[in-house]
C-alpha positions, 0 to 999 in steps of 0.5 A: 488441822493442827499448825503445831504437830510435833514429830511424835505426832507424825504430821504431814507438816514434817518436811525436812530441808536438805542438810548433811544429816538429812541427805546422809539420811536419804543415802539409806532409803529404799528409793531407787532412782532406774537411771543407770549412773557412774560410780563417778558421777553418783560420788561427785553428784553426792558430795556437791550435795553435802556441801551446798549451804541449807539456805539454797533450798529454802529459796527454791521456790518449793520445799518438797523439790529439793528433797525429791532432787537429793532423794533421786540423786542419792538413791542412785548410789544404792541402785547400783549395789541393790537387787533390780527390781522389775519397774515394769511390773512383767509388762504392765508398764511400758518403759520410755515413760518421762520418770520426771513427772511422773516418779511413783510410775517406776519408784512404787516397786521399790516401796512394795513387795512384789507383785503377788498376781502377775498380768497375762500376756493377753492382758498386756496386749490388750492393755498396748491396743487400748493405749493406741486407741486412746492416741489415735481417738483422745482429745487433740486428735481430728478424730476426737474434734469430729466426734466432738463438733457431732455430738454439739451439733446434735447429730442423731445417725447410728454411725460412729466416726473414725472408729472411735467410740467413747467412754465418759466417766464423772467424777461422783462422790467420796474419793475411794468411791472415785477410784473404784469408779475409775479402775471399773470404767477404765475394765468396761472401756476396755471391754467395749474398744471405747475411749476412756475420758474421765470428768477431771472434778476439781481434784483428779488431776492433782492426784494422778498421772497420765496414765496413757503414754501420748495423749490425755484421760482427761475430759477437756474443759470444752467437752461439748455436752451441755449439763452433763453432769447434772445427768441422774436416772430420769433422763431421757437419754438415761439406759432405761429409758431409751431401752423402755423406749425401744421395747415399746416403739421399736425405735433405734438408739438414733433418737438420742445423741448420747447414751446415759449409764446410772450406775449408782448404787442405789440406781433403779432396776431399769438403768441397772439392766445396763450390766447385761447388755453385751454391747452389740444390741445399739450401744456399739453404734452410740458413738458417746457413752456417759457413766455415773457410778460410785463403786466398783463393777467388776464382780457384775461385769463378771456376770454378764456371759458377753464378756466372761470369756475376755475377762477370763482371759485377761483374768485367768485369776479373779481375785485380782482384777482391781490389783492388776488395774490400779498398778497399771493405771493409778500413779500418784502424782509427783506432789502426792508421791512425796508425801507418802515417800517422807512418810514412810522412810521417816516412819514405817521403812525401819519397822520389822513389821508395818501394821495397818489399820484403817479406821471409818466410824460411820456415826453422827459428826464423825465423833469417837466412840469408844465401841470403835475402839474396842472392837479395834483392839478386840480384831487385832488381839484375836489376831494377834497382829498387836502385842497386849500390854504388861500391867503398870505396877511400878517396875523397872523397865528392861535394860537398854541392852534388852531392847536393841535387839527387840523387834520392832513393829510400826502402826500406821493409823488412818482415819478422820478422828485422831482419838483412836491413834492417841489411845493406841499410842498411849497404851504401848506409851505408857506399858510395855508389850507383853512380847517385848515387841518395841510398838509405835503408833504414827497417823498422818492425817486428822481432819476430823469431817470429810470433805469432798473435792477438796483439794487437800485432803484428797491428796491426803487421803490418796497418800494415805491410802498408799501407804496403806498398801506399803504395810504387811499386814492391814485391819481394815473397816467395814462399808468403806470404800478407802479400805477397800482402795487401801487394800487393792492396791496393795495386794492384800488381804484384810482382816475386815472389821463388821460394822456395827449396828446401828441400833446395837452399838456394842463390838460385833461378835467375831469382831472382824474376818479375814476376807476371802480376797483382795478384792474390793466389795462391789456394793449395789450389784443387780438382783437378777440373772443376765440371760433371764433379767427377770427384774420382778424376781429377787435373785441371789447373783453371789451363785451364779458363777463359782468365782463371784460371792457375797462380801464379808462385810455387805452380804448384798454385796458381790466380790470377785475371788478364786473358787475354793478348790482352786486357791493355794493352800 
């Protein structure tokens, strides 16, 4: 990353120290501290902050801490005049959790539109039950210690202890994959009454706050199962091998201390049979289940008859499962949230409209290619998301009185390479927009290459996903889990750019398509029906239920949506 990032290039390095000027700017910020303060107290606090020399902040130890403090204090003034927001998201979140340790939990509502889908009372009740289970059986409890001791000692009997069973999710692949997997595992844990424990990998604790009050969802560092991170689908404890053995010998699940569910998108048919398990045959007697998945499996769970009734009660609207789950489960840490809010307030907040363009080029060495830029421009032109430009003929620009009232559009570009951003920005720098809009183009980072489990790169990537979720409209790259997450976090229905054919690197026709829903795509579903389990036949599973359809960008993938007859018009 270029250390000499200018303000025009919109670098993450742009961190303003507190000063009278920036304090006034913070006073106008849209973020609102939910705690009530009196007007007098706020006025005194603001006056004090405005007069402290900036040098005191420099020696405070962390550059971002003063900015957060100022924003939190000054925003109290705005709270008195702002329309009250539903910080609890219709009961999705619990009140009274520590705001200082996780500011995003209650503050994110001020950066996003109101909930486009509301949680049902039944889902809220199930969330409270899951929270109680996590507290009763989670790390640090006697129940967890006893369960861990049994796992370590190799006990293979079939009885669970204390009514506590566990689902361990392994961190796997890119950040988008891991986020989709976390939401999927949480949903599966709720369906099967298991405590969710997430392998922290190298960065999980730096990215997300604890979602459950009074406990942790991070797998303890002293987890006693040796070699669990290296489990593969050929492991003796894999679901495919365990069920094969049971069918051949009539044996019980007590042959193994745990069961490993290998649900990679390319998993074998035998292991994908786990999607059809009703959890009543033998898994309910297995205290420890270890899961590895690299994507979103919720659409597949909707195909299992054993879960359909419960899922319908939790999510009567099928097109917003990830959206609702993520608003409950995934809250960025203060470090990540600070990156989000600083960038948003500096470059996006004051625009009349915000457009997100998420670029994932599946090309060698992540090098920029012209046909992808052409596809972006063709898509934004086709869908009238960006204005055209006037020919450069040496004419005089419009007078300031004309441009002062012009509509503004801020374009947020995310991607590994900065060439696409630079090309779009230069287009609007060299020529005026055809409709008179003032277009500004911004890219938070340009890492050039993806590095798995790299702390700072993961933090930047997560911040960019949340920034994308704060836009009004969004264009995403097909097949990209990064784009899936950025879209669904914000409840946005994207325009998906089709992935060009590897052997024919040209702009597809059409270049993009409006998605049927905000839901991510399940990229590796099974091709058999759970009631028959005819694994030797290929079945189109996108026609089994009306709310699961083939993905727009991946014909073999599955996606949740609302049946056409039930959609709002």
